[in-house]
PAZAPA-4460 file (N, C-alpha, C; in steps of 0.05 Angstrom, whole numbers, plus 32768, in hexadecimal, padded with zeros to 4 digits):
% residues 185
    n_x    n_y    n_z   ca_x   ca_y   ca_z    c_x    c_y    c_z   seq   type   mol
   8016   7FEA   7FFF   8002   8003   8001   8016   8018   8009     1      M     A
   8008   802D   7FFB   8011   8047   7FFA   801B   8056   8013     2      T     A
   8026   806C   8010   8029   8073   8030   801B   808B   8036     3      S     A
   800D   8098   801B   7FFC   80AF   8029   7FE3   809E   8018     4      S     A
   7FC9   80B1   8026   7FB4   80AB   801F   7FA5   80BB   8007     5      D     A
   7F98   80B0   7FFA   7F89   80CB   7FE5   7F6C   80D1   7FF2     6      D     A
   7F62   80E6   7FEE   7F57   80FB   7FEE   7F3D   80EA   7FFF     7      Q     A
   7F34   80E1   7FF9   7F1A   80D0   7FFA   7F1D   80BC   801A     8      L     A
   7F34   80B4   8018   7F3C   809D   8036   7F41   80B5   804C     9      V     A
   7F53   80CC   8043   7F59   80DC   8053   7F3D   80ED   8064    10      A     A
   7F2A   80F1   804D   7F11   80FA   805F   7EF9   80E5   806D    11      R     A
   7F05   80CF   8065   7EF0   80BA   8076   7F01   80B4   8091    12      A     A
   7F1C   80B9   8089   7F2D   80BE   80B1   7F21   80C7   80B9    13      K     A
   7F1C   80DF   80B7   7F13   80F6   80C4   7EF1   80F8   80D4    14      T     A
   7EDF   80DE   80BA   7ECA   80DE   80C6   7EB5   80E7   80B3    15      G     A
   7EBF   80F4   80A2   7EAB   80FE   8089   7E97   80E9   807F    16      D     A
   7E7F   80EF   808B   7E6A   80E2   807C   7E62   80DC   806A    17      A     A
   7E6F   80EF   8052   7E72   80F1   8030   7E86   80D9   802A    18      E     A
   7E96   80D9   8038   7EB2   80CA   802E   7EA7   80A9   802B    19      A     A
   7E9A   80A9   804C   7E92   808F   8052   7E84   8081   8042    20      W     A
   7E70   808F   8032   7E58   808B   8020   7E65   8083   8003    21      R     A
   7E7B   8092   8001   7E8A   808F   7FE7   7E92   807B   7FEA    22      A     A
   7E9B   8072   7FFB   7EAE   805A   8001   7E99   8043   8003    23      L     A
   7E86   8042   8015   7E71   8033   8012   7E63   8028   7FFC    24      Y     A
   7E62   803F   7FE7   7E52   803B   7FCB   7E61   8027   7FBD    25      R     A
   7E83   802C   7FBA   7E96   8020   7FAE   7E92   8005   7FB0    26      D     A
   7E8D   7FFA   7FC8   7E9B   7FE0   7FD2   7E8D   7FD6   7FE6    27      H     A
   7E6D   7FDC   7FF1   7E59   7FD0   8001   7E54   7FB3   7FED    28      A     A
   7E45   7FB5   7FD8   7E36   7FA3   7FC5   7E42   7F8D   7FC1    29      G     A
   7E67   7F90   7FB6   7E7F   7F83   7FB2   7E7E   7F70   7FC4    30      R     A
   7E7E   7F83   7FE3   7E8B   7F6D   7FF8   7E72   7F5A   7FFF    31      L     A
   7E59   7F61   7FFB   7E49   7F49   8007   7E46   7F3E   7FED    32      V     A
   7E48   7F3A   7FD6   7E47   7F25   7FBE   7E5D   7F15   7FC9    33      V     A
   7E77   7F1D   7FCB   7E86   7F0F   7FCE   7E85   7EFC   7FED    34      W     A
   7E83   7F0D   8001   7E7C   7EFB   8014   7E69   7EE3   8019    35      L     A
   7E4E   7EE8   800E   7E3E   7ED8   7FFE   7E4B   7EBC   7FEB    36      S     A
   7E63   7EC0   7FDB   7E6A   7EAE   7FD0   7E84   7E9A   7FE5    37      T     A
   7E7E   7EA2   7FFB   7E95   7E98   8009   7E81   7E7F   801D    38      R     A
   7E89   7E67   8026   7E7E   7E5A   8035   7E76   7E5F   8053    39      P     A
   7E67   7E5F   8056   7E59   7E6A   8079   7E5E   7E4C   8088    40      Q     A
   7E6D   7E52   809E   7E68   7E3F   80AD   7E4E   7E42   80C3    41      A     A
   7E48   7E58   80CF   7E2E   7E5D   80D0   7E19   7E68   80C6    42      D     A
   7E01   7E57   80C6   7DE8   7E56   80AF   7DE2   7E79   80BF    43      A     A
   7DE0   7E76   80D8   7DD4   7E94   80E3   7DE4   7EB4   80DE    44      A     A
   7DF6   7EAF   80D7   7E0C   7EC1   80CB   7E00   7ED0   80A8    45      I     A
   7DFA   7EE6   80A2   7DF2   7EE8   808D   7E05   7EF6   807F    46      A     A
   7E0E   7EF3   8062   7E29   7F04   8055   7E1F   7F22   8064    47      A     A
   7E0C   7F2B   8060   7E0A   7F45   805F   7E07   7F55   8080    48      E     A
   7E02   7F3E   8094   7E0D   7F48   80AE   7E34   7F3F   80B2    49      D     A
   7E36   7F2F   80A6   7E56   7F38   80AB   7E67   7F49   8096    50      L     A
   7E53   7F54   8084   7E5F   7F70   8072   7E54   7F86   8084    51      A     A
   7E43   7F86   8097   7E43   7F98   80A9   7E54   7F99   80C5    52      A     A
   7E5A   7F7F   80C3   7E72   7F82   80DF   7E8E   7F8B   80D2    53      E     A
   7E97   7F8A   80B9   7EAA   7F8C   80AE   7EAB   7FAB   80AA    54      T     A
   7E97   7FBC   80A1   7E95   7FD7   80A6   7E9A   7FE3   80B8    55      W     A
   7E8F   7FD8   80D5   7E92   7FE2   80EB   7EB2   7FE1   80F2    56      L     A
   7EB6   7FCC   80F4   7EE1   7FC7   80F0   7EEB   7FD9   80E0    57      T     A
   7EDC   7FE3   80D0   7EEF   7FEF   80C0   7EF1   800B   80C4    58      A     A
   7ED8   8016   80CD   7ECF   8034   80D9   7EE2   8037   80F1    59      A     A
   7EE7   801D   8100   7EF4   8022   811B   7F1B   801E   810F    60      E     A
   7F1D   800D   80FD   7F39   800B   80F9   7F46   8022   80E4    61      K     A
   7F2E   8030   80D8   7F3B   8043   80C1   7F5C   8056   80C6    62      I     A
   7F5B   805B   80DE   7F72   806C   80E3   7F8B   805F   80DF    63      H     A
   7F8B   8044   80DF   7FA4   8036   80D5   7FA7   8030   80BA    64      A     A
   7F92   8032   80A9   7F93   802B   808E   7FA4   8043   8087    65      F     A
   7FB3   8035   8071   7FBF   8052   8058   7FC4   8045   803E    66      H     A
   7FB2   805A   802E   7FB7   804B   8012   7F9D   805E   8004    67      G     A
   7F9C   8053   7FEE   7F7D   8064   7FDE   7F6D   805A   7FE4    68      T     A
   7F58   8064   7FD7   7F3E   805D   7FD3   7F38   8039   7FCE    69      S     A
   7F4A   8039   7FB7   7F40   8021   7FA5   7F52   800A   7FB8    70      S     A
   7F65   800A   7FC4   7F77   7FFA   7FD5   7F64   7FFD   7FEC    71      E     A
   7F4D   8010   7FF0   7F40   8008   800B   7F2C   7FE6   8003    72      F     A
   7F2E   7FE7   7FE8   7F1A   7FC9   7FE2   7F28   7FB3   7FF0    73      A     A
   7F49   7FB0   7FF2   7F52   7F9A   7FFD   7F55   7F9A   8017    74      G     A
   7F52   7FB4   8028   7F5D   7FAA   8038   7F3D   7FA6   8049    75      W     A
   7F28   7FB5   8041   7F10   7FB0   8048   7F07   7F91   8044    76      L     A
   7F0A   7F86   802D   7F07   7F6E   8027   7F18   7F58   803C    77      F     A
   7F2B   7F5F   8045   7F3F   7F4E   804A   7F31   7F50   806D    78      G     A
   7F2A   7F67   8078   7F1F   7F6A   8092   7F09   7F50   8095    79      I     A
   7EF6   7F4D   8081   7EE0   7F3F   8074   7EE8   7F1F   8079    80      A     A
   7EFE   7F1B   8072   7F0E   7F05   8068   7F12   7EFB   808D    81      R     A
   7F1C   7F10   8096   7F24   7F08   80B0   7F0E   7EFF   80C6    82      K     A
   7EF6   7F0A   80C2   7EE3   7F0E   80D2   7ED0   7EF6   80D2    83      L     A
   7ED1   7EEE   80B3   7ECA   7EDC   80AE   7ED3   7EC1   80B4    84      G     A
   7EEF   7EBE   80B4   7F01   7EAD   80C9   7EF8   7EAA   80DB    85      G     A
   7EF3   7EC0   80F3   7EEB   7EBF   810C   7ECF   7EB3   810E    86      N     A
   7EBD   7EB8   80FC   7EA1   7EAE   8108   7E9F   7E8D   80F7    87      V     A
   7EB6   7E87   80E8   7EBD   7E66   80E6   7EC4   7E5E   80F8    88      H     A
   7EDE   7E64   8102   7EE5   7E58   8123   7ED3   7E54   8139    89      R     A
   7EBE   7E73   813D   7EB0   7E70   814E   7E9A   7E5A   8148    90      R     A
   7E93   7E5A   8130   7E7B   7E46   812E   7E84   7E27   8134    91      S     A
   7EA4   7E2A   8125   7EA6   7E07   8130   7EA7   7DFC   814B    92      Q     A
   7EA9   7E19   815E   7EAD   7E0E   8178   7E91   7E06   818B    93      R     A
   7E80   7E21   817C   7E60   7E1B   8188   7E51   7DFC   817B    94      R     A
   7E57   7E01   8158   7E4B   7DE4   8155   7E29   7DEE   8151    95      R     A
   7E29   7E08   8141   7E12   7E10   814C   7DFF   7E0D   812A    96      T     A
   7DF5   7DF8   8126   7DE3   7DFA   8109   7DC6   7DF8   810D    97      D     A
   7DB7   7E06   8100   7DA3   7E0B   8103   7D97   7DF3   80F6    98      P     A
   7D7C   7DED   8103   7D6A   7DDB   80F8   7D61   7DE5   80DE    99      V     A
   7D60   7DCE   80C9   7D55   7DCC   80AD   7D30   7DD4   80AE   100      D     A
   7D29   7DEC   80B2   7D10   7DF4   80B2   7CF8   7DDA   8096   101      L     A
   7D0A   7DDB   8080   7CF4   7DCA   806E   7CF5   7DB0   807C   102      Q     A
   7CFF   7DA9   8096   7CFB   7D88   809C   7CE5   7D8B   80B3   103      T     A
   7CE4   7DA5   80B7   7CC4   7DAF   80C9   7CAF   7DAF   80BE   104      L     A
   7CBB   7DBB   80A7   7C9D   7DBD   8093   7C8F   7DAA   8087   105      D     A
   7C72   7DA2   8095   7C63   7D8D   808B   7C5F   7D97   806C   106      R     A
   7C5A   7DAE   805B   7C56   7DB0   8042   7C6A   7DAF   802E   107      H     A
   7C6D   7DA6   801A   7C83   7DA2   8005   7C8B   7DC3   7FFD   108      P     A
   7CA7   7DC8   7FF8   7CAD   7DDF   7FED   7CA2   7DD6   7FD4   109      V     A
   7C94   7DEA   7FC3   7C8E   7DEE   7FA9   7CA8   7DFF   7F99   110      V     A
   7CB2   7DF1   7F80   7CCD   7E02   7F77   7CC0   7E07   7F61   111      V     A
   7CC4   7E28   7F5A   7CBF   7E33   7F3F   7CD9   7E3C   7F30   112      G     A
   7CCC   7E43   7F21   7CE1   7E4D   7F0A   7CF1   7E64   7F14   113      P     A
   7D0F   7E62   7F20   7D16   7E7C   7F2F   7D33   7E7A   7F1E   114      E     A
   7D3A   7E7D   7F03   7D4B   7E81   7EF1   7D64   7E8B   7F04   115      P     A
   7D5F   7EA3   7F15   7D76   7EB4   7F1F   7D7B   7EA3   7F3B   116      A     A
   7D6C   7E97   7F4E   7D77   7E8D   7F60   7D92   7E6B   7F54   117      Y     A
   7D80   7E64   7F3D   7D8A   7E50   7F2B   7DA8   7E51   7F2C   118      A     A
   7DAC   7E71   7F1F   7DCA   7E7A   7F18   7DDE   7E7B   7F35   119      V     A
   7DCE   7E85   7F43   7DDA   7E8C   7F61   7DE5   7E74   7F6D   120      K     A
   7DD3   7E58   7F6A   7DD7   7E42   7F74   7DEC   7E35   7F6A   121      E     A
   7DF1   7E3A   7F55   7DFD   7E31   7F39   7E1B   7E36   7F44   122      W     A
   7E1A   7E50   7F46   7E35   7E62   7F47   7E44   7E5C   7F61   123      V     A
   7E32   7E5C   7F76   7E37   7E4F   7F94   7E48   7E33   7F93   124      L     A
   7E31   7E22   7F86   7E3B   7E07   7F82   7E5B   7DFF   7F78   125      H     A
   7E61   7E13   7F60   7E72   7E0A   7F51   7E8C   7E21   7F63   126      A     A
   7E87   7E2D   7F70   7EA1   7E3A   7F7E   7EA1   7E2F   7F95   127      L     A
   7E8C   7E22   7FA3   7E92   7E0C   7FBE   7EAC   7DF3   7FAA   128      A     A
   7EA5   7DEC   7F99   7EB6   7DDC   7F8C   7ED9   7DDB   7F8B   129      S     A
   7EDE   7DF9   7F8F   7EF8   7DFF   7F8B   7F09   7DF9   7FA9   130      L     A
   7F20   7DF4   7FA4   7F35   7DFB   7FC1   7F2B   7E15   7FCE   131      P     A
   7F2C   7E1A   7FE9   7F26   7E36   7FEF   7F35   7E53   7FE8   132      P     A
   7F59   7E4D   7FDB   7F59   7E63   7FD4   7F56   7E69   7FBC   133      R     A
   7F52   7E59   7FAC   7F45   7E59   7F8C   7F2D   7E6B   7F8C   134      E     A
   7F1C   7E5A   7F9A   7F01   7E66   7FA3   7EFB   7E83   7FB0   135      R     A
   7F0E   7E88   7FC1   7F12   7EA3   7FC2   7F19   7EBA   7FAE   136      D     A
   7F35   7EB4   7FA7   7F3A   7EBD   7F8B   7F20   7EC5   7F78   137      V     A
   7F1B   7EAF   7F6E   7F00   7EB1   7F57   7EF2   7EC4   7F5E   138      V     A
   7EE7   7EC3   7F74   7ED4   7ECA   7F83   7EDA   7EE8   7F84   139      G     A
   7EF0   7EED   7F8D   7EF8   7F0C   7F8D   7F00   7F1E   7F75   140      C     A
   7F06   7F08   7F61   7F0E   7F18   7F45   7EF5   7F13   7F31   141      R     A
   7EE9   7F02   7F31   7ED0   7EFB   7F19   7EB9   7F06   7F26   142      E     A
   7EB0   7EFE   7F3D   7E97   7F08   7F51   7E95   7F23   7F55   143      V     A
   7EA5   7F27   7F61   7EAA   7F43   7F6C   7EB2   7F5B   7F5C   144      V     A
   7ECA   7F51   7F4D   7ED7   7F61   7F36   7EEC   7F75   7F46   145      G     A
   7EF9   7F6C   7F60   7F10   7F75   7F66   7F28   7F70   7F4F   146      L     A
   7F38   7F7B   7F4F   7F58   7F7D   7F49   7F6B   7F68   7F52   147      D     A
   7F7E   7F65   7F45   7F96   7F50   7F58   7FA2   7F64   7F70   148      V     A
   7FA2   7F71   7F6C   7FB1   7F87   7F84   7FA4   7F85   7F9A   149      E     A
   7F81   7F88   7F9C   7F6E   7F8D   7FAF   7F6A   7F72   7FB5   150      S     A
   7F6A   7F55   7FA4   7F64   7F40   7FAE   7F79   7F36   7FC1   151      T     A
   7F98   7F3F   7FBC   7FAB   7F31   7FC0   7FA6   7F3B   7FE1   152      A     A
   7FA5   7F58   7FE4   7FA7   7F67   7FFF   7F8E   7F5A   800D   153      A     A
   7F71   7F56   7FFE   7F62   7F42   800F   7F62   7F29   8012   154      A     A
   7F71   7F1D   800F   7F77   7F04   8013   7F94   7EF8   801E   155      L     A
   7FA1   7F11   8020   7FBA   7F12   802D   7FC6   7F00   8022   156      G     A
   7FC4   7EFE   800B   7FD9   7EEA   7FF3   7FED   7EFF   7FE5   157      I     A
   8004   7EF5   7FD6   800D   7F05   7FC3   7FFF   7F11   7FA5   158      S     A
   8003   7F1E   7F92   7FFD   7F20   7F76   7FFD   7F07   7F6F   159      S     A
   8014   7EFD   7F67   801D   7EE9   7F56   8007   7ED0   7F67   160      V     A
   8007   7EC7   7F7A   7FF7   7EBA   7F83   7FD7   7EB9   7F7E   161      A     A
   7FCE   7ED1   7F77   7FAD   7ED8   7F77   7FAB   7ED1   7F5A   162      V     A
   7FC5   7EDC   7F40   7FC3   7ED3   7F29   7FBE   7EB2   7F24   163      R     A
   7FD5   7EA8   7F38   7FD7   7E8C   7F32   7FBE   7E7C   7F3A   164      V     A
   7FB4   7E89   7F58   7F9D   7E73   7F60   7F81   7E7C   7F4C   165      A     A
   7F82   7E98   7F40   7F6C   7EA0   7F2C   7F6D   7E89   7F0F   166      H     A
   7F7F   7E85   7F06   7F88   7E73   7EF4   7F83   7E53   7EF4   167      H     A
   7F88   7E4E   7F0C   7F7E   7E34   7F15   7F6C   7E2D   7F18   168      R     A
   7F56   7E47   7F24   7F3B   7E41   7F2A   7F2A   7E45   7F10   169      G     A
   7F2C   7E54   7EFF   7F1B   7E5C   7EE8   7F24   7E3B   7EDD   170      L     A
   7F37   7E31   7ED2   7F44   7E1C   7EC5   7F2E   7E01   7ED6   171      R     A
   7F35   7DFF   7EF3   7F22   7DE6   7F01   7F01   7DED   7EFE   172      R     A
   7EF5   7E0A   7EF8   7EDF   7E0B   7EF5   7ED4   7DFF   7ED6   173      L     A
   7EEA   7E0A   7EC4   7EE2   7E06   7E9D   7EE1   7DEA   7EA8   174      A     A
   7EEF   7DD8   7EB6   7EF2   7DBC   7EB0   7ED1   7DAD   7EBE   175      E     A
   7EC4   7DBD   7ED0   7EB4   7DB1   7EDC   7E9D   7DB6   7EC9   176      R     A
   7E9D   7DCF   7EBB   7E82   7DD3   7EAA   7E78   7DB8   7E9E   177      L     A
   7E60   7DBE   7E9B   7E50   7DA4   7E90   7E51   7DB4   7E72   178      P     A
   7E47   7DA0   7E69   7E39   7DA4   7E4E   7E2F   7DB9   7E42   179      E     A
   7E15   7DBD   7E4B   7E06   7DCF   7E54   7E04   7DDF   7E70   180      R     A
   7E05   7DF2   7E76   7E01   7E0A   7E8B   7DE7   7E05   7E95   181      V     A
   7DD8   7DFD   7EAE   7DC4   7DF6   7EB5   7DB0   7E19   7EB0   182      P     A
   7DB7   7E2A   7EA9   7DA3   7E3B   7EA2   7DAF   7E54   7E8F   183      F     A
   7D99   7E62   7E85   7DA0   7E6C   7E6F   7DA1   7E8C   7E76   184      D     A
   7DB3   7E93   7E72   7DC0   7EB7   7E7F   7DB8   7EC3   7E63   185      V     A
***
């Protein structure tokens, strides 16, 4: 990261609400999408909850960040990754798995034509089939649209490792593609 902050980050450090709004507009949607592609150890914790906790932590620790608003994304996603790891460790200790509500329901669930849900499920299943590093890198690069440097900062790995994992992950996904994708885009 650079040693000097750009104007937006400097304003956010002083508590400027407009600067925080601009950073939020730039990164909030991508953060939630990325968190929803990661496996959740605790089904009671939604991606939106983890994203909210990430923003609170970022607001508490912004004084320690030095860089540009584009480097802020890597720093923010790194916070989210660490918080997600904490949730995973906590849920493994507590073993809190909610009861499947469909097993309690006496009426069968009627499945309708929801192509958007089918696409999302297919993508989540495909990403879950990858090794963790490749899944995280492909999620950052392809799902959220982060660049190599921001992905490296978010995941705590080198830019070279990002490029290698991205290449391997995409190659594995291409090998697993069926003849016909189960949805029409």
